[in-house]
N, C-alpha and C positions, 0 to 999 in steps of 0.2 A: 503494500499500500504506500502511496506516495505521501510524503510530507505535507501537511496542511498548517494554516494558519494557527491552530489550535493545538499543535505538538506541544506538549509540556512533559515535565519530570515529575508532576504531582503524585503523590503517594496518598493512600487512603488516610483521611483524618487531617490532610495539610489544609491550611487556610488559604483562600485565595482572595486576593485584594485587587478590585477592579477600580480603574481610575476614571471615574465619571468626569463630567465637566466642572462641577464645584464641589464634589466630594467623592470619598472612596466608598464603594459598596463591598460587602465581604460575604463569602459563602465558604463552606467547608467542602472539600472534594471527597467523594464516597466512591469513586471508580466509576468506570465505564462512561468516562467524559461527562460526569454529572455532578452538579453541586446541590447542596441543600442550603437555602438562604431564607432570611426574613424579610418580607415585603408586605406593605399595606395590601389587603384584599381587593381594593379597588384601584390599586396603583398598577402601572405598567411594568411588567417584569422584564421588558426587552431593555437594551443598552440605551433606549432613549426615554426612558422612565423619567417621571418629573419630580424635581426635588420639592416643589410646593406640596404635593401629594405626601411625600415623606415627612413634611414638617407639620401638616395638619392632622395626621392620623393619630387616633389613641390605641389602635389596635393594629396587629400586623398577622400575616399568614406565613406559615412555614410551607415552603415551596422546594420542590424536587424538579431540576429543569437540567437540559444539556448545557454545558459549559457555554457554548457559542450563543444560546438563546440568551443568556444573561449578560455575557461579555459584549456582544453585538460588535460595534466600530471601535470600541475602546480597548486600551492595553490593559493587561493584568499580570500579576506575578504570583508566585508562591510566596507567602509571607507569614511565617510561623514566629511573629514578632515577639512573643513573650517566652520562647524556649530557653533563653538565657536566666530567666527570672523563676519559672515554674517548671515543674516536670510535666511533660505532656502525658495525657492519658493514654492507654492502649489504643491504637488506631480502630481495632475491632469494636471497642466500647463506644468510640466516638461516632463511628457509622452507624452501628445499631441504635444508638440513641438519637441521633439525627434523623434517621430514617422511620424512628417510632413517632416523632413530632410531625411528620407531613400531614399538612391539612389542619393542623391545629391553629387557632387564633391564639394569639398571645399579646400582652400589653405592649405598646409600643411608645417610647419617649426619646427623642433625640439625645437628651441628656443622660438617661438611665437605662433604657431598654432598646438600644438601636442593633442594627445587623452586625456591627463589631463586637458588641456585648455578647450577642447570641452565639457566635462562633468561638469566642475566646472562653465562654463558659463550656461549651462543648469540648474544646481541647484541653483546657486547663483545670476546669471546674471553678474557675473564677471569672466572672463577667467584668471586662475592663474594656475601655474605648481610650485609645492613644488620641484619637481625633477629638474627643470630648476634653481630654486633658490639655491638648495642644491648644484649642480653642479658649478654654480657661485661663490658661497662662497669658496667651495673647490678649485676651480680654482684660486680665488683671494689669498687664503691662499698659496697656491703653488707658485704663482707669487711672492708673498711678501717674502715667505722663500727664493726662489732663489735670490731675490733681497737683502736680508739681508746677505745671504751667500757670494754673491759677494761683497757687501759693507765691509763685514768682512775681506774676503781675500785681498781686496785692501788696508784696514788699516793696516792690519797685514804686507802686503808687504811693506808699506811705513814705518812702524816701524823698520823693517829689513833693509830697505836701510839707514834709520837714524842711527840706531846703526852701521852699516858698515862703514858709514861716520865718526861717532865719533871714532870708532876704528881705521881707517886709519890715523886721524888727532893725535890721541894720540901717535901712533908709529913713527910719523915724528920727 
């Protein structure tokens, strides 16, 4: 069989990171060129799925699909991102557990129950999302930056007022 765009070295239980336009989508590889992933039930499971649907949903459905149906025109890679921090569970258990969830509706929240949380819980037994952590850090830095800017402006304004008072006293 000739190589295709979707040739990969994924093994059972590997995490697949799909680079969508504004975010990353995650699935767990179960063999047979299939992944199991978490997606809102009314969402588009293709590579053109809409971010607004993901943001507005309160529930999501566990789906089993061919990898190319989920990846579409986007790039993807195998990314077992937490292997250095946690011991991965046995691949047979990951696949069996993932398959047993297909069709289930689960709570969905961008911050606490997203597709990355779903796959990391399957692989490591711990739900984590680096996307959420990174966004929180960036948001925290932005808030801190705005706070420092406001503090600097207030201090600068105070210094100008002091200089203005001194100047008025000096001219009297």
